[in-house]
C-alpha positions in Angstrom: -98.5 43.6 100.3 -95.1 43.5 98.2 -92.8 46.6 98.0 -92.2 46.3 94.5 -90.9 50.2 94.6 -88.3 49.3 96.3 -87.0 46.8 93.9 -87.6 49.0 91.0 -85.0 51.4 92.6 -82.4 48.5 92.2 -82.6 49.2 88.5 -82.5 52.9 88.2 -80.2 53.9 85.8 -77.1 55.1 87.7 -74.2 54.4 86.0 -71.9 55.8 89.1 -72.8 53.0 91.5 -70.0 50.9 93.0 -71.3 47.5 92.6 -71.8 47.4 88.9 -72.3 44.2 86.7 -68.8 42.9 85.9 -69.9 40.7 82.9 -67.7 38.5 81.1 -67.0 41.5 78.1 -65.9 43.6 80.7 -63.7 41.0 82.6 -62.1 40.1 79.0 -61.6 44.3 78.6 -60.0 44.6 82.0 -57.7 41.9 81.4 -56.8 43.3 78.0 -56.2 46.7 79.3 -53.8 45.4 82.2 -51.6 43.5 79.9 -51.3 46.8 77.5 -50.4 49.0 81.0 -48.1 46.7 82.2 -46.0 45.6 78.7 -46.5 48.5 76.2 -45.6 51.9 75.8 -47.7 55.1 76.7 -50.4 55.3 74.2 -54.0 56.2 73.1 -57.0 53.3 73.6 -60.6 53.8 72.9 -63.5 52.0 74.4 -66.3 51.7 71.9 -69.6 50.1 72.1 -73.4 51.0 71.3 -74.9 53.5 73.7 -76.0 51.9 77.0 -73.7 48.7 77.0 -71.7 50.0 80.1 -68.6 52.1 78.8 -69.4 55.1 81.3 -69.8 52.4 84.2 -66.5 51.1 83.2 -64.6 54.1 83.7 -66.7 55.3 86.8 -65.7 51.3 88.4 -62.0 51.8 87.0 -60.7 51.6 90.6 -63.0 49.0 91.4 -62.1 47.0 88.8 -58.1 47.2 88.7 -57.8 48.0 92.3 -55.1 50.5 93.5 -53.1 49.3 90.3 -52.9 52.5 88.1 -53.4 56.4 88.8 -55.9 57.8 87.1 -57.8 61.1 86.2 -61.2 61.0 84.6 -63.2 63.4 82.9 -67.1 62.9 82.2 -67.9 65.5 79.9 -65.4 66.6 77.2 -66.9 70.4 77.6 -63.4 72.4 78.0 -61.2 74.3 76.0 -57.5 73.2 75.7 -55.9 75.6 78.0 -58.4 74.9 80.7 -57.5 71.0 80.2 -54.3 71.3 80.5 -54.5 73.5 83.8 -57.1 71.4 85.3 -54.6 68.3 84.9 -51.8 70.5 86.5 -53.9 71.4 89.4 -54.5 67.8 90.2 -50.6 67.6 90.9 -50.8 70.3 93.7 -48.9 72.7 91.6 -49.0 76.3 90.4 -49.8 77.2 86.5 -46.9 78.7 85.9 -48.3 80.7 82.5 -51.3 81.1 80.4 -49.8 80.1 77.1 -51.2 77.1 75.9 -47.6 76.1 74.5 -45.9 76.3 77.7 -48.4 74.7 79.3 -48.1 71.8 77.5 -44.4 71.8 78.6 -45.0 72.2 82.1 -47.9 69.2 82.2 -45.6 67.0 80.1 -42.6 67.4 82.7 -44.9 67.4 85.8 -46.2 63.7 84.3 -43.4 62.3 82.6 -42.0 60.0 85.2 -45.6 58.7 86.5 -47.7 56.4 84.8 -51.1 58.2 84.9 -54.2 56.7 82.7 -56.6 60.0 81.5 -60.5 58.5 81.5 -62.5 60.7 79.2 -66.0 59.5 78.6 -68.3 60.7 75.9 -65.1 61.5 73.4 -67.3 61.2 70.5 -67.9 65.1 72.0 -64.5 66.2 71.5 -63.9 69.3 69.2 -60.8 69.3 66.8 -59.1 71.7 69.1 -58.8 69.2 72.0 -58.4 66.2 69.7 -55.3 67.7 68.3 -54.2 68.3 71.7 -54.6 65.1 72.9 -52.7 64.3 70.0 -49.7 66.2 71.5 -49.7 65.0 74.7 -50.0 61.5 73.6 -47.0 62.1 71.7 -44.8 63.1 74.8 -45.4 60.0 76.3 -46.5 61.4 79.5 -49.9 59.8 79.8 -52.1 57.1 78.6 -55.5 58.2 77.3 -58.4 56.1 77.4 -61.6 57.7 75.4 -64.8 56.0 75.7 -67.4 56.8 72.7 -70.3 55.6 70.8 -69.3 52.9 68.4 -71.3 54.5 65.6 -69.8 57.5 66.3 -65.8 56.1 66.9 -64.9 55.9 63.2 -65.3 59.4 62.4 -62.5 60.1 65.1 -60.4 57.2 64.3 -60.0 58.2 60.9 -58.8 61.6 61.9 -55.0 61.9 61.0 -53.9 62.6 64.5 -54.6 59.3 65.7 -55.0 56.7 62.8 -51.2 57.6 62.0 -50.4 56.9 65.7 -49.9 54.1 67.7 -53.5 53.0 69.6 -55.6 50.2 70.5 -59.6 50.0 70.2 -61.5 47.7 72.6 -65.3 47.2 71.9 -67.7 46.3 74.7 -70.3 44.4 73.5 -73.8 42.8 74.7 -75.1 40.8 77.6 -74.8 37.1 77.2 -78.8 35.7 77.8 -77.2 33.4 80.3 -75.3 36.7 82.1 -79.0 38.0 82.7 -79.9 35.5 85.2 -76.9 36.2 86.9 -77.5 40.1 87.2 -81.4 39.6 88.1 -80.3 37.1 90.7 -77.7 39.3 92.5 -79.7 42.0 92.5 -82.8 40.5 93.7 -81.2 38.9 96.3 -80.3 42.4 97.7 -83.7 42.8 98.7 -84.3 39.4 99.9 -86.7 39.1 96.5 -84.9 35.6 94.8 -88.1 33.8 93.9 -88.6 36.9 91.5 -85.7 36.0 89.9 -86.2 32.4 89.2 -89.7 33.2 88.0 -88.1 36.0 85.6 -85.4 33.5 84.3 -87.5 30.3 83.8 -90.6 32.1 82.4 -89.5 35.2 80.7 -86.0 35.1 80.3 -86.3 34.8 76.4 -88.7 37.8 76.4 -86.3 40.3 78.5 -83.8 39.4 76.2 -85.7 39.8 72.9 -86.7 43.3 74.1 -83.5 44.4 75.3 -81.4 42.5 73.0 -78.2 42.3 75.4 -78.2 46.2 76.2 -77.5 46.5 80.0 -79.2 49.9 79.9 -82.0 48.4 78.1 -82.5 45.7 80.6 -82.2 47.6 83.9 -84.6 50.1 81.9 -86.9 47.2 81.6 -87.0 45.5 84.8 -87.6 49.0 86.2 -90.9 49.2 84.5 -91.5 46.0 85.1 -91.7 46.4 88.8 -92.7 50.0 88.7 -96.2 48.6 87.0 -96.3 46.0 89.2 -96.3 49.0 92.8 -98.7 50.7 90.2 -101.3 47.8 89.6 -101.1 46.9 93.6 -101.6 50.8 94.6 -104.5 51.0 91.8 -106.1 47.8 93.1 -106.0 46.0 89.7 -105.5 42.1 90.5 -104.9 41.0 86.7 -101.8 43.2 86.8 -100.3 42.3 90.1 -98.1 39.2 89.1 -95.7 38.5 87.1 -96.7 37.6 83.1 -96.0 37.9 79.6 -98.5 41.0 79.2 -96.6 43.0 82.1 -93.3 42.2 80.8 -94.6 43.7 77.2 -96.3 46.6 78.8 -92.9 47.2 80.5 -91.2 47.0 77.3 -93.8 49.5 75.7 -93.4 51.8 79.1 -89.7 52.0 78.2 -90.0 52.5 74.7 -88.3 49.5 73.6 -90.7 48.3 71.4 -93.1 50.5 68.8 -96.8 50.7 69.1 
């Protein structure tokens, strides 16, 4: 019997995984960022993209992408007050907080970081409060930090139009969709981990267009589709339903429905 559950687990949503798929778009953005970090003055950087294209995975794998070339501090969710945010940055340097006044804290933290080259990574930056946006503007103006803010594309315009950002040097990098040919590479690499390359061959030859159509180049949706595909195979095997115990157009469609990728 096939262990389809083991295969399905490969595609469970987990953006913190170390061995994420570095597609051509991610490689291009990494190259652009390296050029900026090595040649430009410290400034605000924005990583935008549709939900599910891999923004969080990019930040979570920052060291994996860039090696140990850059120092960074990452915040997964921007649910904090300005004072707490600055205190956290001070604590990261192993230094005692000298005051609880925001003005004095800002002075302390900018002095602590001014001579270093730290990059502050903030995920889900579309959730930043106006107070935090203003604080980031102040810290960016001090030229003590780089800021790389990841946010949803459709919500980025509102923040980028804020006068604190629009009137200052900044760069916007957009993380886009996977190409169809990159589906083959990703599926093959993942299935090779469990020694099932024959499934990759079958998916690539017979069902690649369907996979691409239903997930539309979105990395998270592709993983969701593949997860449900192998989950359904496991279920069919456990329930002794021979008709659904092999890959088929019907099963791929059922997986898309199960994953909420198509309406019924």
